[in-house]
C-alpha positions in Angstrom: -5.3 -5.7 -19.8 -3.6 -4.1 -17.0 -5.9 -1.6 -15.2 -9.1 -0.7 -17.2 -11.4 0.2 -14.9 -11.3 2.2 -11.5 -14.8 2.8 -9.6 -15.4 5.1 -7.3 -19.0 5.8 -4.7 -19.7 9.8 -4.6 -21.3 10.4 -1.3 -23.6 13.4 -2.9 -24.8 13.6 -6.8 -23.6 17.1 -7.6 -19.7 15.6 -7.1 -20.4 12.7 -9.4 -21.6 14.9 -12.4 -18.8 17.1 -11.9 -16.3 13.9 -11.7 -17.7 12.7 -14.6 -17.4 15.6 -16.4 -13.7 16.3 -15.4 -13.0 12.7 -15.8 -10.7 13.4 -18.7 -8.6 15.8 -16.6 -8.3 13.3 -14.0 -6.8 10.0 -15.8 -4.3 12.8 -17.2 -3.5 14.1 -13.9 -3.3 10.6 -12.5 -1.4 9.1 -15.3 1.2 12.0 -15.2 1.7 11.6 -11.8 2.6 8.0 -12.3 4.9 9.1 -15.1 2.6 6.3 -17.6 -0.4 5.6 -18.2 -1.9 3.5 -15.4 -5.1 4.4 -15.9 -7.4 4.4 -18.5 -11.1 4.7 -17.4 -12.8 5.6 -14.8 -16.0 4.4 -13.6 -18.0 7.3 -11.7 -21.3 5.1 -9.8 -24.4 7.1 -8.7 -24.4 7.3 -5.5 -25.6 4.2 -3.0 -24.9 2.3 -6.0 -22.5 -0.1 -4.1 -23.6 -1.1 -0.4 -20.4 -0.3 2.3 -19.5 -3.0 4.4 -19.6 -3.2 7.9 -16.5 -3.9 10.0 -16.7 -7.8 11.0 -15.1 -7.4 14.9 -15.0 -4.3 16.5 -12.3 -5.8 19.2 -9.5 -6.5 17.1 -7.4 -9.1 18.7 -3.6 -8.1 19.1 -1.2 -10.8 18.8 0.6 -11.8 21.4 4.5 -9.9 22.1 7.6 -12.6 21.3 8.8 -14.5 24.0 12.4 -15.1 24.5 15.6 -12.9 24.3 15.1 -9.6 22.0 17.1 -9.6 19.3 19.7 -7.3 19.0 23.3 -7.1 16.6 25.3 -9.2 19.8 22.7 -12.0 19.3 21.8 -11.7 15.6 22.6 -14.1 12.9 26.1 -15.1 11.6 24.3 -14.0 8.0 23.5 -10.6 9.1 27.2 -10.1 10.8 29.1 -10.4 7.4 26.7 -8.7 5.5 27.6 -5.8 7.8 30.9 -6.7 7.7 30.7 -6.8 3.9 28.7 -3.3 4.0 32.0 -1.4 6.5 34.8 -2.9 4.7 36.1 -5.4 6.9 36.7 -9.2 7.8 33.3 -10.8 9.7 33.9 -11.5 13.5 35.2 -14.7 14.2 32.7 -17.8 15.1 30.7 -17.7 18.0 
């Protein structure tokens, strides 16, 4: 069935009413922008009907920096060198 409806929570009743009145124009503009039908219906919800979840983690943990030698052209894989040679029109370097 594809993308049948889109839900938007409006903060103000006036904005929600305006969006409901301009629903046809909003759908047409979105579909024209995508150059195909991606939105068939648009459901405008009343303010406060969907609770907004609070963030669960205020201080996210970042991934550790990779260890080992940095990746560069000199220590790249043979597949990379073959692809680079094919792209540049030359022959791949001899095996290491």
